[in-house]
MIFISE-466744 format. One record per residue (C-alpha): z, x, y; residue in three letters. Coordinates in steps of 0.5 Angstrom, whole numbers, plus 500, padded with zeros to 3 digits. Layout:
<sites>
ZXYala;...
</sites>
This chain:
<sites>
595178856met;592175862lys;586179865thr;585179873thr;579181877gly;574180872thr;566178874val;563177868gly;555177866tyr;553170862ala;548172857ala;544166856met;540166849phe;536160851glu;532164856gln;532171853phe;530176847his;537179844pro;534186845thr;533185852asp;540182853leu;543188850leu;540192855lys;542188861trp;549188858cys;549195859lys;546195866thr;552190867ala;557195865glu;554200869asp;554196875ser;561193875gly;561187871phe;567188866ser;566182861ser;560178857val;560170856met;554169851ala;551162850ser;551160842asp;545155841his;540153836phe;535151841his;533152848pro;534147853trp;527146854thr;521149849pro;519153856glu;525157856gln;523160849gly;529163846glu;535162841ser;537168837ala;544168833phe;549170838val;554172832trp;549178830ser;548180837trp;556181838met;557186833gly;551190837ala;554189843leu;561191841gly;558198838ala;554199845thr;558198850thr;566198852asn;565191855leu;570185853arg;566179850phe;566172847gly;562166846thr;561161851gly;561157847val;561156840thr;562148837pro;566148830pro;565143825gly;558142825phe;553148824arg;559152823tyr;565150819his;571153823pro;573158817ala;567161818ile;568162825ile;575164824ala;572170819gln;567172824gly;572172830ala;577176826ala;572181824thr;569182831leu;577183833glu;578188828ala;572192830met;573192837tyr;581191838pro;583187845gly;575186847arg;573179843phe;575172845trp;573166842leu;570161846gly;570154843leu;567147845gly;566140843ala;558141842gly;552138844glu;547134839ala;541139842leu;544144837asn;549141832glu;544135830his;540140826val;545139820val;543132819gly;549128820glu;551123824tyr;552125831trp;559122833pro;561119840glu;565124845ala;572122843pro;571124836thr;567130837arg;574132841leu;578130835arg;574135831ile;575140836leu;582140836met;582140828glu;578146828ser;582149832ile;588148828glu;585151822val;582157826ile;590158828arg;592157821arg;587162818leu;589167824phe;596168820thr;593171814gly;596166810lys;593162805val;591155808val;589149805lys;588143810tyr;585136810arg;584132816gly;580126818asp;574130819his;575138817ile;577140810arg;579147807leu;581149800glu;585155799ser;582160804ala;585166807arg;582171811leu;583178808tyr;580183814thr;584181820met;585185826pro;592187828gln;593181833thr;588175833pro;583174838pro;585169844pro;582162843ile;579159850tyr;576152850val;571149855ala;573143858thr;571138864ala;576132863gly;583131864pro;585130857leu;582136854gln;585140859ser;592138858arg;590139850arg;587146852thr;593148856gly;598146850glu;594149844phe;590154846cys;590161850asp;586159856gly;581155859ile;573155861ile;570150865thr;564150870val;563149877gly;564142880ala;567139886ala;574142888asp;578136887glu;576136880lys;577143879ile;584142882lys;585136877met;583140871leu;587146873met;593141874glu;593138867lys;592145864phe;598147867glu;602141865glu;599142857gly;602149858ala;609148860arg;609142855arg;608148850ala;613152853asp;608157856lys;607160862asp;600158865pro;600164870ser;599168864thr;593164861met;586166863pro;582161867arg;575162866met;569159870ile;561160869gln;557159875leu;549158875his;546161881val;538162883ser;537169886trp;531172888ala;527176894asp;526170898ser;529163898gln;522160896arg;522164890glu;530162888ala;528155889glu;522155885asp;525159879gln;531154879ala;526148878val;522152873lys;527156869glu;533152869trp;531145870pro;537142866asn;541145871gly;539140876gly;540134871met;545130874pro;548126867phe;551128861pro;547132856lys;551132850gly;547126846asp;540129848ile;537132841arg;531136842asn;528141847pro;522137848glu;526131851asp;529135856phe;522138858ala;520131859ala;526129863met;525136867ala;518133870lys;523129874gln;527135877val;526137884ser;530142888ile;534137891glu;537136884asn;541143884phe;545141890lys;552143888asn;550145881arg;546151882val;547156888leu;540157890thr;539163895ser;536169897ala;542171901asp;547175897leu;553174902asp;552167900glu;553169893his;559173895leu;562167899asp;560162893his;564167888val;570168892gln;571161893his;572160886tyr;577166886val;581163891asp;581157887leu;585161882gly;580163877phe;581170874asp;574171870glu;568169873val;562169869tyr;555169873val;548166870his;542168874asn;537163872val;531167874gly;527172869arg;529178874asn;536179871gln;535187872asp;535186879glu;540181880phe;545185876ile;544191880arg;544187887ala;551184885tyr;554190883gly;552193890glu;553187894arg;558182891val;563185886ile;565191890pro;567186896lys;571180892leu;578180894arg;583178888trp;590176889pro;595181888glu;
</sites>
């Protein structure tokens, strides 16, 4: 079922203590945010970001203390987590909080997944692991006994006993045309990040193409986007906190193969505010933020998740609740 008109809060576990994030999610709910996208990391991007709690423990608390929808943005199956464990966790959350949990999956990054000590595969192999994992999770969501032997994933006589009435939807993070088509064909919705309009439109076209190949109506399938912004009381503060708190947002190269926070910290020394252009909206003007979010609504996204990179989370949430969310124009 498609949900329209959602502004979500991006809960970034790389930066903040889980207790603080729980408090801010309640503030977000009271301020007009209606969903939460929670990052699933083992490490922060840089040591200075300072946190990296276990999101699956936290989501149980989030469901109990708010009425928000929520999901992972995103969990990579096949490395830290066998897909059977992800399926069990997802089914449990949906059984406890019906209609509120969605499962966000992605191919993963070495920063978090190399900790299991296995060879870190090239990107095409990571995508094949993701697709095999999705197949395993889908089969387990039937409630039947599942056996599976793929090129990368194996499962021996497993069945989920605690099941929701309806399995949670599976949304996949993608930034390339092939995976966008596969997402439309095999999953329930797409997650992406801010990019040039031409790229966004191409991804959505491929997503719709995949959906139609599977005889699905793409207009009923959620399109989610995560936007990174830096908002503060002044332009200088907004720029300074972007460089200090989220330098990875200004790194204009693929990051999937970088293994350690210390390596990101070394690269961060080369990052300046100019590197954030077209990557992180850096502005003290809430009207600019409104225009920024509205632009992606106009591009066809029905769920927009906003991450403010600064430590001023409470102020950001309340400001968006007063000056941005009420003014957005959603399609009929």
